[in-house]
Structure formats: structure tokens, C-alpha cells
N, C-alpha and C positions, 0 to 999 in steps of 0.2 A: 504494500500500500504506500501511496505517496502522501505524506503528511506535510502541511504547510510550513510548520516551524518546529524548532527543537522543543519549545515549551508545550506545544500541542501533543507532540509525540510522548513527552514525559507524562503529561496528564492522562493520556490514553493508557499508558503502561501502569500508572498508579491506579486508575479506575479498574483496569482488568485484574490486577493483583488483589485489590480490595474486594471485588466481586467474588473472586475465587475463595478468599478467606471467609467472607460472609456465608457463602454457600456451604463450605465445609463446616463452619460453626453451626449453622442452622441444622444441617443433617445430623451432626453429633448431638445437638440438644434434643432433637426430636427422638432420636433413638434412645437417648438417656431418659427422656420423659416417659416414653412408652415402657421402658424397663422399670422406672420408679413407680409408674401408675399401677403396674402389676403388683407392686409391694404396698399399695395403698398409701403412698406418700404424696402430700400436697405439692403441686408444681406451680411455680410462678411463671405464667405465660406471657406477662408483659414484656419481659426481656426478649423472648422469642419473637413476639409481634414487632417489637422495635427493630430487630435485626431484619425481619422480613420486609419492613417498610424501607429500610436503608438499601436492601438488596434491589427492590423495585426502583428506587430513586436513582441508584447508580447505574442500573441497566438502561433506564430511560436517558440519562445524561450521556452515556456512552453512545447510544444510538443516535442522539442528536449531533454529537461531535463527528461521528463517522459518516453520516449521510446528509 
């Protein structure tokens, strides 16, 4: 891909890595939550919802930058 500037390229790399981190974190939390739910432990879902919102936000931003 041909990016306009060095700053734009760095921003795209940052967003891509952040999206990957959030995705991994969300998957881990969901698996952990399902495991804990089986043990009847109360789970705080607000943190997971916040990560999901950030994931959506960063994906949208990346799409706008790339296209």
C-alpha cells in the first residue's frame, strides 16, 4: 500500500497493533468469563463492553484512514 506520509503510516501501524491487542484481550476475557460463570462467580462486564467499544472505534478509524 502507498501511504501519504510517515506519520500516517505510523498511525496505521499503531491502530493495527492496538486492534490486535484488543481482540486478543476480548477473546481471553470472554473465555475466562465463561469459565468463571460455570463456577458461579460474578463477572464485571463493563470492562469487556468498554474494550468492545474501543475495538469498534479503532476499526472504524482504520477504515476511514485506509479508504
